[in-house]
ChimeraX commands (.cxc) that place a marker at each C-alpha (Angstrom):
marker #1 position -28.93,43.15,-20.49 radius 0.5
marker #1 position -25.49,44.35,-21.50 radius 0.5
marker #1 position -24.60,44.86,-17.85 radius 0.5
marker #1 position -25.64,41.29,-16.99 radius 0.5
marker #1 position -23.65,39.89,-19.95 radius 0.5
marker #1 position -20.55,41.83,-18.92 radius 0.5
marker #1 position -20.97,40.68,-15.31 radius 0.5
marker #1 position -21.24,37.03,-16.37 radius 0.5
marker #1 position -18.12,37.32,-18.53 radius 0.5
marker #1 position -16.23,38.79,-15.59 radius 0.5
marker #1 position -17.43,35.97,-13.37 radius 0.5
marker #1 position -16.24,33.27,-15.78 radius 0.5
marker #1 position -12.92,35.04,-16.31 radius 0.5
marker #1 position -12.35,35.09,-12.55 radius 0.5
marker #1 position -13.33,31.44,-12.30 radius 0.5
marker #1 position -10.94,30.49,-15.09 radius 0.5
marker #1 position -8.15,32.55,-13.53 radius 0.5
marker #1 position -8.67,30.91,-10.13 radius 0.5
marker #1 position -8.44,27.45,-11.72 radius 0.5
marker #1 position -5.26,28.38,-13.55 radius 0.5
marker #1 position -3.64,29.82,-10.43 radius 0.5
marker #1 position -4.89,27.12,-8.07 radius 0.5
marker #1 position -2.19,24.53,-7.35 radius 0.5
marker #1 position -2.83,21.34,-9.32 radius 0.5
marker #1 position -2.54,19.30,-6.15 radius 0.5
marker #1 position -5.40,21.12,-4.44 radius 0.5
marker #1 position -7.47,21.03,-7.63 radius 0.5
marker #1 position -6.99,17.27,-8.05 radius 0.5
marker #1 position -7.70,16.51,-4.40 radius 0.5
marker #1 position -10.89,18.55,-4.61 radius 0.5
marker #1 position -12.19,16.40,-7.47 radius 0.5
marker #1 position -11.48,13.10,-5.75 radius 0.5
marker #1 position -13.44,11.59,-2.90 radius 0.5
marker #1 position -10.57,9.91,-1.11 radius 0.5
marker #1 position -11.42,7.56,1.75 radius 0.5
marker #1 position -10.46,8.75,5.26 radius 0.5
marker #1 position -7.08,7.55,6.45 radius 0.5
marker #1 position -6.57,5.67,9.72 radius 0.5
marker #1 position -3.88,6.72,12.17 radius 0.5
marker #1 position -0.28,6.06,11.05 radius 0.5
marker #1 position 0.16,3.08,13.41 radius 0.5
marker #1 position -3.05,1.52,12.07 radius 0.5
marker #1 position -2.39,2.23,8.39 radius 0.5
marker #1 position -1.69,-0.98,6.49 radius 0.5
marker #1 position -3.37,-3.22,9.07 radius 0.5
marker #1 position -5.48,-5.93,7.44 radius 0.5
marker #1 position -8.31,-7.71,9.21 radius 0.5
marker #1 position -8.24,-11.44,8.47 radius 0.5
marker #1 position -11.76,-12.64,9.17 radius 0.5
marker #1 position -12.69,-15.13,6.48 radius 0.5
marker #1 position -14.27,-17.55,8.94 radius 0.5
marker #1 position -13.07,-16.44,12.40 radius 0.5
marker #1 position -16.17,-14.74,13.79 radius 0.5
marker #1 position -18.38,-17.47,12.34 radius 0.5
marker #1 position -16.48,-19.87,14.57 radius 0.5
marker #1 position -16.59,-17.46,17.54 radius 0.5
marker #1 position -12.85,-16.78,17.31 radius 0.5
marker #1 position -11.30,-13.32,17.52 radius 0.5
marker #1 position -10.08,-12.32,14.03 radius 0.5
marker #1 position -6.44,-11.69,13.16 radius 0.5
marker #1 position -5.05,-8.23,12.48 radius 0.5
marker #1 position -2.00,-8.46,10.23 radius 0.5
marker #1 position 0.25,-5.44,10.63 radius 0.5
marker #1 position 2.22,-4.69,7.46 radius 0.5
marker #1 position 4.62,-2.23,9.10 radius 0.5
marker #1 position 5.76,-4.87,11.61 radius 0.5
marker #1 position 6.58,-7.38,8.89 radius 0.5
marker #1 position 7.99,-5.21,6.10 radius 0.5
marker #1 position 10.98,-4.27,8.25 radius 0.5
marker #1 position 12.02,-7.95,8.13 radius 0.5
marker #1 position 10.72,-9.15,4.74 radius 0.5
marker #1 position 9.91,-7.72,1.34 radius 0.5
marker #1 position 6.36,-8.05,0.06 radius 0.5
marker #1 position 7.30,-10.84,-2.37 radius 0.5
marker #1 position 8.19,-13.24,0.46 radius 0.5
marker #1 position 4.55,-13.47,1.56 radius 0.5
marker #1 position 2.77,-12.65,-1.68 radius 0.5
marker #1 position 4.94,-14.79,-3.95 radius 0.5
marker #1 position 6.83,-17.45,-2.01 radius 0.5
marker #1 position 4.17,-18.10,0.63 radius 0.5
marker #1 position 1.32,-17.59,-1.87 radius 0.5
marker #1 position -0.75,-15.10,0.09 radius 0.5
marker #1 position -3.25,-13.43,-2.24 radius 0.5
marker #1 position -2.99,-9.67,-2.72 radius 0.5
marker #1 position -6.73,-9.52,-2.04 radius 0.5
marker #1 position -7.89,-9.43,1.56 radius 0.5
marker #1 position -9.49,-12.65,2.89 radius 0.5
marker #1 position -8.85,-14.40,-0.43 radius 0.5
marker #1 position -6.28,-16.88,0.90 radius 0.5
marker #1 position -7.79,-20.15,2.19 radius 0.5
marker #1 position -6.05,-20.09,5.57 radius 0.5
marker #1 position -7.22,-22.73,8.05 radius 0.5
marker #1 position -5.65,-22.05,11.43 radius 0.5
marker #1 position -6.26,-25.51,12.94 radius 0.5
marker #1 position -4.93,-24.30,16.32 radius 0.5
marker #1 position -1.90,-22.79,14.65 radius 0.5
marker #1 position -0.86,-25.87,12.72 radius 0.5
marker #1 position -1.56,-24.75,9.13 radius 0.5
marker #1 position 0.42,-27.80,7.99 radius 0.5
marker #1 position 3.60,-25.72,7.97 radius 0.5
marker #1 position 2.19,-23.30,5.37 radius 0.5
marker #1 position 1.44,-19.60,5.33 radius 0.5
marker #1 position 2.11,-17.90,8.71 radius 0.5
marker #1 position 3.73,-20.95,10.30 radius 0.5
marker #1 position 6.50,-20.96,7.69 radius 0.5
marker #1 position 8.09,-18.24,9.82 radius 0.5
marker #1 position 6.10,-18.52,13.02 radius 0.5
marker #1 position 7.79,-21.78,13.91 radius 0.5
marker #1 position 9.46,-20.94,17.21 radius 0.5
marker #1 position 12.82,-20.30,15.52 radius 0.5
marker #1 position 12.37,-17.42,13.09 radius 0.5
marker #1 position 9.50,-15.97,15.10 radius 0.5
marker #1 position 7.16,-17.01,17.90 radius 0.5
marker #1 position 5.24,-20.23,17.34 radius 0.5
marker #1 position 1.49,-20.67,17.93 radius 0.5
marker #1 position 2.47,-22.57,21.05 radius 0.5
marker #1 position 5.73,-22.06,22.92 radius 0.5
marker #1 position 7.37,-23.01,26.19 radius 0.5
marker #1 position 5.20,-20.51,28.04 radius 0.5
marker #1 position 1.98,-21.84,26.53 radius 0.5
marker #1 position -0.28,-20.77,23.69 radius 0.5
marker #1 position 0.39,-17.58,21.75 radius 0.5
marker #1 position -3.02,-17.39,20.08 radius 0.5
marker #1 position -3.73,-13.84,21.25 radius 0.5
marker #1 position -0.57,-12.54,19.55 radius 0.5
marker #1 position -2.22,-13.15,16.18 radius 0.5
marker #1 position -5.91,-13.23,17.06 radius 0.5
marker #1 position -5.66,-9.67,18.29 radius 0.5
marker #1 position -8.53,-7.75,16.67 radius 0.5
marker #1 position -9.89,-6.81,20.10 radius 0.5
marker #1 position -6.52,-5.49,21.30 radius 0.5
marker #1 position -4.86,-2.11,20.89 radius 0.5
marker #1 position -1.85,-1.79,18.54 radius 0.5
marker #1 position 1.64,-1.51,20.00 radius 0.5
marker #1 position 1.92,2.24,19.58 radius 0.5
marker #1 position 5.23,2.52,21.44 radius 0.5
marker #1 position 6.91,0.02,19.13 radius 0.5
marker #1 position 5.56,1.85,16.08 radius 0.5
marker #1 position 6.76,5.28,17.20 radius 0.5
marker #1 position 10.20,3.90,18.02 radius 0.5
marker #1 position 10.39,2.69,14.41 radius 0.5
marker #1 position 8.97,5.95,13.05 radius 0.5
marker #1 position 11.68,7.95,14.81 radius 0.5
marker #1 position 14.42,5.93,13.07 radius 0.5
marker #1 position 13.19,6.02,9.47 radius 0.5
marker #1 position 12.72,8.70,6.76 radius 0.5
marker #1 position 9.42,10.52,6.97 radius 0.5
marker #1 position 6.51,10.71,4.58 radius 0.5
marker #1 position 3.39,12.85,4.78 radius 0.5
marker #1 position 0.74,10.14,4.47 radius 0.5
marker #1 position 0.05,6.51,5.34 radius 0.5
marker #1 position 2.43,5.20,8.01 radius 0.5
marker #1 position 4.31,8.49,7.61 radius 0.5
marker #1 position 7.37,6.37,6.78 radius 0.5
marker #1 position 9.15,6.59,3.44 radius 0.5
marker #1 position 9.74,2.86,3.01 radius 0.5
marker #1 position 11.40,3.12,-0.40 radius 0.5
marker #1 position 13.95,5.62,0.91 radius 0.5
marker #1 position 14.55,3.54,4.04 radius 0.5
marker #1 position 15.37,0.54,1.83 radius 0.5
marker #1 position 17.55,2.55,-0.57 radius 0.5
marker #1 position 19.57,4.03,2.30 radius 0.5
marker #1 position 20.03,0.65,4.00 radius 0.5
marker #1 position 18.15,1.70,7.12 radius 0.5
marker #1 position 16.11,-1.49,6.80 radius 0.5
marker #1 position 17.37,-4.73,5.28 radius 0.5
marker #1 position 14.35,-6.96,4.72 radius 0.5
marker #1 position 14.91,-10.51,3.45 radius 0.5
marker #1 position 13.96,-10.87,-0.20 radius 0.5
marker #1 position 13.58,-14.65,-0.09 radius 0.5
marker #1 position 13.28,-17.45,2.45 radius 0.5
marker #1 position 15.25,-19.90,0.37 radius 0.5
marker #1 position 17.38,-18.29,-2.32 radius 0.5
marker #1 position 20.00,-15.57,-2.30 radius 0.5
marker #1 position 19.55,-12.04,-3.55 radius 0.5
marker #1 position 17.70,-11.69,-6.84 radius 0.5
marker #1 position 19.19,-9.97,-9.85 radius 0.5
marker #1 position 16.88,-7.04,-10.54 radius 0.5
marker #1 position 15.83,-6.46,-14.13 radius 0.5
marker #1 position 15.85,-2.70,-13.49 radius 0.5
marker #1 position 13.39,-1.68,-16.22 radius 0.5
marker #1 position 13.33,2.05,-16.94 radius 0.5
marker #1 position 10.84,4.34,-15.23 radius 0.5
marker #1 position 7.58,4.69,-17.18 radius 0.5
marker #1 position 6.00,8.07,-17.82 radius 0.5
marker #1 position 2.20,7.89,-18.00 radius 0.5
marker #1 position 0.33,10.82,-19.49 radius 0.5
marker #1 position -2.59,11.97,-17.34 radius 0.5
marker #1 position -6.00,12.15,-18.99 radius 0.5
marker #1 position -7.29,14.92,-16.71 radius 0.5
marker #1 position -6.57,18.35,-18.21 radius 0.5
marker #1 position -4.00,20.35,-16.29 radius 0.5
marker #1 position -2.61,17.37,-14.36 radius 0.5
marker #1 position 1.05,16.49,-15.09 radius 0.5
marker #1 position 2.16,13.01,-16.10 radius 0.5
marker #1 position 2.53,10.20,-13.58 radius 0.5
marker #1 position 5.70,8.15,-13.25 radius 0.5
marker #1 position 6.05,4.48,-12.43 radius 0.5
marker #1 position 9.50,3.47,-11.11 radius 0.5
marker #1 position 9.87,-0.23,-11.91 radius 0.5
marker #1 position 13.04,-0.54,-9.83 radius 0.5
marker #1 position 11.35,0.60,-6.62 radius 0.5
marker #1 position 8.49,-1.84,-7.08 radius 0.5
marker #1 position 10.75,-4.71,-8.11 radius 0.5
marker #1 position 12.77,-4.28,-4.91 radius 0.5
marker #1 position 9.64,-5.07,-2.91 radius 0.5
marker #1 position 7.51,-7.24,-5.19 radius 0.5
marker #1 position 7.70,-9.90,-7.87 radius 0.5
marker #1 position 6.76,-9.14,-11.48 radius 0.5
marker #1 position 3.91,-11.66,-11.16 radius 0.5
marker #1 position 2.41,-9.56,-8.36 radius 0.5
marker #1 position 1.29,-7.03,-10.96 radius 0.5
marker #1 position 1.49,-8.79,-14.34 radius 0.5
marker #1 position -0.73,-9.82,-16.00 radius 0.5
marker #1 position -3.61,-9.77,-13.48 radius 0.5
marker #1 position -3.42,-6.09,-12.54 radius 0.5
marker #1 position -1.60,-4.68,-15.56 radius 0.5
marker #1 position -1.21,-5.92,-19.11 radius 0.5
marker #1 position 2.37,-6.18,-20.31 radius 0.5
marker #1 position 1.55,-4.33,-23.52 radius 0.5
marker #1 position 1.62,-0.55,-23.12 radius 0.5
marker #1 position -1.59,1.47,-23.04 radius 0.5
marker #1 position -3.82,-1.59,-22.73 radius 0.5
marker #1 position -4.71,-1.38,-19.03 radius 0.5
marker #1 position -8.05,0.40,-18.78 radius 0.5
marker #1 position -8.25,0.72,-15.00 radius 0.5
marker #1 position -5.49,3.30,-14.61 radius 0.5
marker #1 position -8.06,6.06,-14.24 radius 0.5
marker #1 position -8.31,7.58,-10.77 radius 0.5
marker #1 position -12.02,6.74,-10.66 radius 0.5
marker #1 position -11.11,3.06,-11.02 radius 0.5
marker #1 position -8.37,3.30,-8.41 radius 0.5
marker #1 position -10.85,4.64,-5.89 radius 0.5
marker #1 position -12.68,1.33,-6.37 radius 0.5
marker #1 position -9.51,-0.51,-5.36 radius 0.5
marker #1 position -8.35,-1.45,-8.86 radius 0.5
marker #1 position -4.86,-1.45,-10.45 radius 0.5
marker #1 position -2.41,0.68,-8.40 radius 0.5
marker #1 position -4.93,0.99,-5.57 radius 0.5
marker #1 position -4.69,-2.72,-4.72 radius 0.5
marker #1 position -1.71,-1.52,-2.67 radius 0.5
marker #1 position -1.88,2.29,-2.83 radius 0.5
marker #1 position -5.22,2.67,-1.12 radius 0.5
marker #1 position -4.52,1.08,2.26 radius 0.5
marker #1 position -1.07,-0.62,2.33 radius 0.5
marker #1 position 1.62,1.29,0.44 radius 0.5
marker #1 position 1.53,5.11,0.52 radius 0.5
marker #1 position -2.06,6.19,-0.20 radius 0.5
marker #1 position -3.51,8.05,-3.18 radius 0.5
marker #1 position -3.59,11.19,-1.03 radius 0.5
marker #1 position 0.14,11.57,-1.67 radius 0.5
marker #1 position -0.38,12.94,-5.20 radius 0.5
marker #1 position 3.19,14.14,-5.75 radius 0.5
marker #1 position 4.65,10.67,-5.22 radius 0.5
marker #1 position 3.11,9.64,-8.56 radius 0.5
marker #1 position 2.76,13.08,-10.18 radius 0.5
marker #1 position 6.08,14.67,-9.14 radius 0.5
marker #1 position 5.62,17.80,-11.27 radius 0.5
marker #1 position 2.45,18.84,-9.47 radius 0.5
marker #1 position 2.58,22.28,-7.93 radius 0.5
marker #1 position 1.74,22.65,-4.26 radius 0.5
marker link #1:1,2 radius 0.2
marker link #1:2,3 radius 0.2
marker link #1:3,4 radius 0.2
marker link #1:4,5 radius 0.2
marker link #1:5,6 radius 0.2
marker link #1:6,7 radius 0.2
marker link #1:7,8 radius 0.2
marker link #1:8,9 radius 0.2
marker link #1:9,10 radius 0.2
marker link #1:10,11 radius 0.2
marker link #1:11,12 radius 0.2
marker link #1:12,13 radius 0.2
marker link #1:13,14 radius 0.2
marker link #1:14,15 radius 0.2
marker link #1:15,16 radius 0.2
marker link #1:16,17 radius 0.2
marker link #1:17,18 radius 0.2
marker link #1:18,19 radius 0.2
marker link #1:19,20 radius 0.2
marker link #1:20,21 radius 0.2
marker link #1:21,22 radius 0.2
marker link #1:22,23 radius 0.2
marker link #1:23,24 radius 0.2
marker link #1:24,25 radius 0.2
marker link #1:25,26 radius 0.2
marker link #1:26,27 radius 0.2
marker link #1:27,28 radius 0.2
marker link #1:28,29 radius 0.2
marker link #1:29,30 radius 0.2
marker link #1:30,31 radius 0.2
marker link #1:31,32 radius 0.2
marker link #1:32,33 radius 0.2
marker link #1:33,34 radius 0.2
marker link #1:34,35 radius 0.2
marker link #1:35,36 radius 0.2
marker link #1:36,37 radius 0.2
marker link #1:37,38 radius 0.2
marker link #1:38,39 radius 0.2
marker link #1:39,40 radius 0.2
marker link #1:40,41 radius 0.2
marker link #1:41,42 radius 0.2
marker link #1:42,43 radius 0.2
marker link #1:43,44 radius 0.2
marker link #1:44,45 radius 0.2
marker link #1:45,46 radius 0.2
marker link #1:46,47 radius 0.2
marker link #1:47,48 radius 0.2
marker link #1:48,49 radius 0.2
marker link #1:49,50 radius 0.2
marker link #1:50,51 radius 0.2
marker link #1:51,52 radius 0.2
marker link #1:52,53 radius 0.2
marker link #1:53,54 radius 0.2
marker link #1:54,55 radius 0.2
marker link #1:55,56 radius 0.2
marker link #1:56,57 radius 0.2
marker link #1:57,58 radius 0.2
marker link #1:58,59 radius 0.2
marker link #1:59,60 radius 0.2
marker link #1:60,61 radius 0.2
marker link #1:61,62 radius 0.2
marker link #1:62,63 radius 0.2
marker link #1:63,64 radius 0.2
marker link #1:64,65 radius 0.2
marker link #1:65,66 radius 0.2
marker link #1:66,67 radius 0.2
marker link #1:67,68 radius 0.2
marker link #1:68,69 radius 0.2
marker link #1:69,70 radius 0.2
marker link #1:70,71 radius 0.2
marker link #1:71,72 radius 0.2
marker link #1:72,73 radius 0.2
marker link #1:73,74 radius 0.2
marker link #1:74,75 radius 0.2
marker link #1:75,76 radius 0.2
marker link #1:76,77 radius 0.2
marker link #1:77,78 radius 0.2
marker link #1:78,79 radius 0.2
marker link #1:79,80 radius 0.2
marker link #1:80,81 radius 0.2
marker link #1:81,82 radius 0.2
marker link #1:82,83 radius 0.2
marker link #1:83,84 radius 0.2
marker link #1:84,85 radius 0.2
marker link #1:85,86 radius 0.2
marker link #1:86,87 radius 0.2
marker link #1:87,88 radius 0.2
marker link #1:88,89 radius 0.2
marker link #1:89,90 radius 0.2
marker link #1:90,91 radius 0.2
marker link #1:91,92 radius 0.2
marker link #1:92,93 radius 0.2
marker link #1:93,94 radius 0.2
marker link #1:94,95 radius 0.2
marker link #1:95,96 radius 0.2
marker link #1:96,97 radius 0.2
marker link #1:97,98 radius 0.2
marker link #1:98,99 radius 0.2
marker link #1:99,100 radius 0.2
marker link #1:100,101 radius 0.2
marker link #1:101,102 radius 0.2
marker link #1:102,103 radius 0.2
marker link #1:103,104 radius 0.2
marker link #1:104,105 radius 0.2
marker link #1:105,106 radius 0.2
marker link #1:106,107 radius 0.2
marker link #1:107,108 radius 0.2
marker link #1:108,109 radius 0.2
marker link #1:109,110 radius 0.2
marker link #1:110,111 radius 0.2
marker link #1:111,112 radius 0.2
marker link #1:112,113 radius 0.2
marker link #1:113,114 radius 0.2
marker link #1:114,115 radius 0.2
marker link #1:115,116 radius 0.2
marker link #1:116,117 radius 0.2
marker link #1:117,118 radius 0.2
marker link #1:118,119 radius 0.2
marker link #1:119,120 radius 0.2
marker link #1:120,121 radius 0.2
marker link #1:121,122 radius 0.2
marker link #1:122,123 radius 0.2
marker link #1:123,124 radius 0.2
marker link #1:124,125 radius 0.2
marker link #1:125,126 radius 0.2
marker link #1:126,127 radius 0.2
marker link #1:127,128 radius 0.2
marker link #1:128,129 radius 0.2
marker link #1:129,130 radius 0.2
marker link #1:130,131 radius 0.2
marker link #1:131,132 radius 0.2
marker link #1:132,133 radius 0.2
marker link #1:133,134 radius 0.2
marker link #1:134,135 radius 0.2
marker link #1:135,136 radius 0.2
marker link #1:136,137 radius 0.2
marker link #1:137,138 radius 0.2
marker link #1:138,139 radius 0.2
marker link #1:139,140 radius 0.2
marker link #1:140,141 radius 0.2
marker link #1:141,142 radius 0.2
marker link #1:142,143 radius 0.2
marker link #1:143,144 radius 0.2
marker link #1:144,145 radius 0.2
marker link #1:145,146 radius 0.2
marker link #1:146,147 radius 0.2
marker link #1:147,148 radius 0.2
marker link #1:148,149 radius 0.2
marker link #1:149,150 radius 0.2
marker link #1:150,151 radius 0.2
marker link #1:151,152 radius 0.2
marker link #1:152,153 radius 0.2
marker link #1:153,154 radius 0.2
marker link #1:154,155 radius 0.2
marker link #1:155,156 radius 0.2
marker link #1:156,157 radius 0.2
marker link #1:157,158 radius 0.2
marker link #1:158,159 radius 0.2
marker link #1:159,160 radius 0.2
marker link #1:160,161 radius 0.2
marker link #1:161,162 radius 0.2
marker link #1:162,163 radius 0.2
marker link #1:163,164 radius 0.2
marker link #1:164,165 radius 0.2
marker link #1:165,166 radius 0.2
marker link #1:166,167 radius 0.2
marker link #1:167,168 radius 0.2
marker link #1:168,169 radius 0.2
marker link #1:169,170 radius 0.2
marker link #1:170,171 radius 0.2
marker link #1:171,172 radius 0.2
marker link #1:172,173 radius 0.2
marker link #1:173,174 radius 0.2
marker link #1:174,175 radius 0.2
marker link #1:175,176 radius 0.2
marker link #1:176,177 radius 0.2
marker link #1:177,178 radius 0.2
marker link #1:178,179 radius 0.2
marker link #1:179,180 radius 0.2
marker link #1:180,181 radius 0.2
marker link #1:181,182 radius 0.2
marker link #1:182,183 radius 0.2
marker link #1:183,184 radius 0.2
marker link #1:184,185 radius 0.2
marker link #1:185,186 radius 0.2
marker link #1:186,187 radius 0.2
marker link #1:187,188 radius 0.2
marker link #1:188,189 radius 0.2
marker link #1:189,190 radius 0.2
marker link #1:190,191 radius 0.2
marker link #1:191,192 radius 0.2
marker link #1:192,193 radius 0.2
marker link #1:193,194 radius 0.2
marker link #1:194,195 radius 0.2
marker link #1:195,196 radius 0.2
marker link #1:196,197 radius 0.2
marker link #1:197,198 radius 0.2
marker link #1:198,199 radius 0.2
marker link #1:199,200 radius 0.2
marker link #1:200,201 radius 0.2
marker link #1:201,202 radius 0.2
marker link #1:202,203 radius 0.2
marker link #1:203,204 radius 0.2
marker link #1:204,205 radius 0.2
marker link #1:205,206 radius 0.2
marker link #1:206,207 radius 0.2
marker link #1:207,208 radius 0.2
marker link #1:208,209 radius 0.2
marker link #1:209,210 radius 0.2
marker link #1:210,211 radius 0.2
marker link #1:211,212 radius 0.2
marker link #1:212,213 radius 0.2
marker link #1:213,214 radius 0.2
marker link #1:214,215 radius 0.2
marker link #1:215,216 radius 0.2
marker link #1:216,217 radius 0.2
marker link #1:217,218 radius 0.2
marker link #1:218,219 radius 0.2
marker link #1:219,220 radius 0.2
marker link #1:220,221 radius 0.2
marker link #1:221,222 radius 0.2
marker link #1:222,223 radius 0.2
marker link #1:223,224 radius 0.2
marker link #1:224,225 radius 0.2
marker link #1:225,226 radius 0.2
marker link #1:226,227 radius 0.2
marker link #1:227,228 radius 0.2
marker link #1:228,229 radius 0.2
marker link #1:229,230 radius 0.2
marker link #1:230,231 radius 0.2
marker link #1:231,232 radius 0.2
marker link #1:232,233 radius 0.2
marker link #1:233,234 radius 0.2
marker link #1:234,235 radius 0.2
marker link #1:235,236 radius 0.2
marker link #1:236,237 radius 0.2
marker link #1:237,238 radius 0.2
marker link #1:238,239 radius 0.2
marker link #1:239,240 radius 0.2
marker link #1:240,241 radius 0.2
marker link #1:241,242 radius 0.2
marker link #1:242,243 radius 0.2
marker link #1:243,244 radius 0.2
marker link #1:244,245 radius 0.2
marker link #1:245,246 radius 0.2
marker link #1:246,247 radius 0.2
marker link #1:247,248 radius 0.2
marker link #1:248,249 radius 0.2
marker link #1:249,250 radius 0.2
marker link #1:250,251 radius 0.2
marker link #1:251,252 radius 0.2
marker link #1:252,253 radius 0.2
marker link #1:253,254 radius 0.2
marker link #1:254,255 radius 0.2
marker link #1:255,256 radius 0.2
marker link #1:256,257 radius 0.2
marker link #1:257,258 radius 0.2
marker link #1:258,259 radius 0.2
marker link #1:259,260 radius 0.2
marker link #1:260,261 radius 0.2
view
């Protein structure tokens, strides 16, 4: 009996020691059931199929990496009033007319290709769900920009900071004056996991305050209950973007910079 008790104590001591020595990153990833990631050129693609297949029309695939080189997120999600939720915007194509709203604000034949040009209809350029992505164009862009480990494998924030991309921040006004709120430090609830950081400046460069507040996050500190990782895996709070558009949750150190590898 004494031998068995001593053996069990040794087992638990070894288990505790392995947890303490195991890098936090590996430990955290092991506890989470993260969804599989698509290939880098497909990451961030959104299928727009609210009514397309019902009307026997090929759905649209919207490629975020193509557009974010030219425009910040706030142009579409604030000025053009596209919802942050997939298939939540009441787009009616009407053979590309859209009454000058949504996509046709830019796809007008001047800023970008129109639904119908001199060479005929361009429907297949948008209604492209049955086509392959332009992998050559993506890899040409990837070669020019700072690298990241996950998602598109492009560090978009660094590319913007270094001036390697200069996306328009507005279709009508000049440059905004950034509020530049200080970086928030958010204490992790999971034992052994270091605090997360939220850089307001980085997010404000891409988004509008109304993109997050108050629908996703309350303004008052410590009142947003969905900041738990279990909620994010359901697509809530940060994961509205950081699950399939911005760098994914797999990139733990981007939010928890003090994690050991």
